N, C-alpha and C positions, 0 to 999 in steps of 0.2 A: 567443610561446608562453607561454613563462612566466608572465606578466600577465593571460593569457588564462585558466592555471589557477588562477590567483590568487584573481578577481575570482570564477568561477565557483563553488571553495570556502565564497569570502566570503557569493555571492548565496546559496549551500545553505543554507552555517547563519543567514542572517538567515530568508530562506522558512520554516528548522526551530523559528526559535524566537517567529514572528508563528506558525504554526499548529500547534505541537507541542497544545498543550490544547483547543483547538475541535476536533480530529481524534480528537483521544483521548476527548472525552465522545460525538463523535460514532459511535463506534465501541461505546462501553459500551449506548449509546440503543439504538443501533441493532441490537444483540442482545439487548439487553431485552424490545422493542419486536414482532422476531420472534418470541421465544417465547412473549410472549399471544396473538399475533399470529397462530400457526398453535396454540397452545393452544382459545381461540375459535371457530377455523374449524374443528377436531377436533371438541369438545365442544356448542359451543352454535351450530349453525346451521346449520339446519333443509333451507332452499329453495335452490332452485340461483342464485337473486339473490344471495345473503344469498354462497355458497362463491366466487362468479366476484367479488361485493365482494372479501369478504377475498385472494382469492386476486392482485386488482388490489395493492391494497395493499397486500402480501410481495413485489408485484416492484417497486415506487414504492421500500420502502425499501431495497431493495438497492440502487437507481440510486442513492441519497444516498451511499456511499462507497466504490462502483465507479469512480465514475473518478477519486477521490484516488489509490486503490490501483495502477489504473491506468498514471498519469503517473509515479507513485512509481518503480512497476517499469518502467516507458518513460524514466528519468533514469539511474536504475542502468545496466540496459543501454548506454543512450548512451556512458555512461564503459566499458563495460567492451569495449564496441564499437574505442572511441577507444585503447585500449590495445593491441590488433589492430594494428588498423589503424597505428597508429607502428611497431611491428614488422616489419610488411612493406610499410614506404614505401623508400624508395631511400635508406635511411640515411647506408648506408656507404662507401658516392661521395659524401658531403658535404664538407666542409670541417671543418674541427675543433671549430670555435662553432657549428655549425650539429647536428655530435652531439651535444655534452653538453651544449645544451639540448635533444636530445630524450632524452636519459638522465634529464637532471633533466623531469622532462614526464611520460616513461612512469614514473617512481618516483611522482611525482604523484598518478597517475591511479591507480594501488594504491590510494590510500586510499578508505576507507569513503565511497560517495554515496549513502546510504539514508537517507531523514531519518526521524526517529524521533518514535509522536506520546508524547506525556510522559516522552520519551528513554528509554520500554520496550516499545514496541512498534513493528516494523518498518514503514512507510506502504511497501505492496507487495501483490503480490495475492495472494500468501501467507495472508497477515492476513485479506483477503476471504475465504475458502475458512474460514479458522480461525472467522472471528467465526458463520459461517453452521453450522460444524460444537458453534460452543459455542452455539447456540439450540437446538438441535437436542436437545443434553445437557438443558440445563435443561428441556425439555419432556419428558423421556424421564424427565426426575428426577421433575417433577408429573406426569406420568402414572403411575409406579408408587406414589405417596405419594396417589394419589386412589384406584387397588384397594386401598389397606389402608386 
């Protein structure tokens, strides 16, 4: 059981090392593309077909980062569920070695399991929502500057 957690945390470190910078770049590019697509959609489209085109493009932009954020949240949630399931198991009536292993596993499962993009931004659904909010904030800034 302890070996499984050691392997899990090692895999998490390897995955985070591999995807950290690409996901960070993906977040940044998606936020800027969202903003400029919204600006184009609101200020420069005249026909219904243009509006439909930009709305479809905006949806496709969101589909680039949503799966990454969703599975990052699912991974973190599964580790939280593991802690609950360990506590709910029948560990009290087991032998001393098993109880010691359960204690070690439960302590290890309390560690952070959220992967981070560039070591700064969590790969989580909350980040997906913050990306959308950031794009809208940038849009309102550009809209305010445009009116001045």
